[in-house]
C-alpha positions, 0 to 999 in steps of 0.5 A, spaced: 262 339 876 264 333 879 264 326 876 257 323 878 256 315 877 249 313 876 250 306 874 257 302 875 261 299 869 267 295 871 267 290 865 272 286 868 269 285 875 264 280 876 257 283 877 253 280 882 247 285 884 244 292 883 240 295 888 236 302 889 243 305 890 248 300 891 252 296 885 255 289 888 261 285 885 263 278 886 271 279 888 271 271 890 272 271 897 269 278 898 264 283 895 265 289 892 260 294 894 259 301 890 255 306 892 252 310 886 249 317 886 242 314 884 237 317 889 230 313 890 224 316 893 217 313 895 221 307 892 222 310 885 229 311 883 230 318 880 232 319 873 238 324 875 244 322 880 245 327 886 252 329 886 257 326 891 251 322 894 254 315 894 261 318 897 257 321 902 253 315 904 260 310 904 264 315 908 259 316 913 258 309 914 265 308 914 265 313 920 260 309 924 263 302 922 269 304 926 266 307 932 261 301 933 266 295 932 266 294 939 259 294 940 258 288 934 263 286 929 261 288 922 263 286 915 268 291 913 274 288 910 278 294 907 275 301 905 282 303 901 282 302 894 289 301 894 288 294 898 283 292 893 284 286 889 289 287 882 283 286 878 280 293 881 286 297 880 284 300 873 278 303 876 281 306 882 279 313 880 271 311 880 272 307 886 275 311 891 271 314 896 265 310 894 266 303 895 268 298 900 270 291 900 266 286 905 265 279 908 260 275 904 255 275 910 248 272 909 243 277 911 238 277 916 231 277 913 228 283 917 230 290 917 232 292 924 229 299 926 230 303 932 226 310 933 227 315 938 222 320 935 215 319 932 215 320 925 214 317 918 210 310 918 211 310 926 207 317 926 202 314 921 201 308 925 201 312 932 195 316 930 191 310 928 193 305 934 197 309 939 202 304 938 208 302 933 209 295 931 205 293 937 209 297 942 204 301 946 206 309 947 203 314 951 197 318 949 198 326 947 204 325 942 205 329 936 208 329 930 216 329 931 215 328 939 221 325 942 219 318 945 220 316 953 225 311 950 228 309 944 223 303 941 225 297 936 220 296 931 223 291 926 220 291 919 220 286 913 224 286 907 220 287 901 224 286 894 219 291 891 215 296 894 215 298 901 217 294 907 212 293 912 212 294 920 212 288 924 212 286 931 218 283 935 214 277 936 213 276 928 220 278 927 222 272 932 218 267 928 222 270 921 229 270 924 229 266 930 228 268 937 236 269 939 238 272 933 232 277 934 234 279 941 241 280 939 239 284 933 234 288 937 240 289 943 245 291 938 240 296 934 238 300 940 245 300 943 248 303 937 243 308 936 244 310 943 251 311 942 250 315 935 245 319 938 250 322 944 255 323 938 251 326 933 248 331 939 255 334 940 255 336 932 248 339 932 244 333 929 238 329 932 238 322 929 230 321 929 230 314 927 235 309 923 235 302 920 240 297 920 242 290 917 245 284 920 248 278 917 251 271 919 258 270 918 262 264 920 256 263 925 256 270 928 251 275 927 255 282 924 253 288 922 252 289 914 250 294 909 250 301 911 250 305 917 247 311 920 247 315 913 242 320 911 239 314 907 238 310 912 236 315 918 232 321 919 237 327 921 234 333 924 238 339 925 237 341 933 237 348 932 230 348 928 227 342 932 220 343 934 215 337 936 208 338 932 211 339 925 215 336 920 222 337 921 228 340 916 233 334 915 239 333 912 237 327 907 232 326 901 226 329 904 227 335 900 226 331 894 220 328 897 217 335 898 218 337 891 215 330 889 209 332 893 209 339 891 208 336 883 203 331 886 208 325 883 204 319 883 209 315 886 210 310 881 216 309 876 218 313 872 221 318 876 220 325 874 226 330 871 228 334 877 230 342 877 237 343 878 236 347 884 233 341 887 239 337 885 244 342 888 240 343 894 240 335 896 247 334 894 249 340 899 245 337 905 248 330 904 255 334 904 253 338 910 251 331 914 258 328 912 261 335 914 258 336 921 258 328 923 265 327 921 269 334 921 271 332 914 269 334 907 268 329 901 274 325 899 
């Protein structure tokens, strides 16, 4: 049995914020981001942790941040607990493999989403309008169809509930045209490079969302990157357009919740151990396939 972390508890560190998955601490000049094993589905945090999940998210993000740093700088200061400030030293066992020290950037107020395949809210929108976020798409596409070219489909950031898809023009009004254009160009460039790398590992990246922030007047990449939480990862071997796809992420949990007619409101239900084990295995498999490494 592995140690899991649902909520962090570091009494001598300055707690700043708790997200659905990550807890953030203020280290003075920098921030400490700790990925817990919490899982949210339908915007509800489930009551049980998924073993290894936080470590998988952190280690996949670190893998991609290193690869993409030539496309755009990122917020990473250090991924090594030995290089964290002295006040973190007593917590190294809990922090190792699931934490990262980062720059204090001001996040852009939009989610930067890129889609290479038609799924999720994009598929729902296409069925109604034959477009996604104002981008007209060809007739005759089916669920999970590969798009002719990846499309940038930004969304609002919702503190509570679902993010809402918006057009590029609306995104430009929120963050300014220059930042919107740079974020769009970087999002698509990162996606295209990641797709080529993942395809060599037998994984289709159907879509993904990224976050950007401003640091010292410069736009940088922040938060997580190309993880099973922020992306749809599908096995190439079983892909077939026209269906919902198998995936290396929390879709297994979503499917279970739909099977019991979960009302998509807190509190989340207690899940069977089989669902927890299977979901943990899928996350670990994504890490192994992408990076060639086991969980640290």
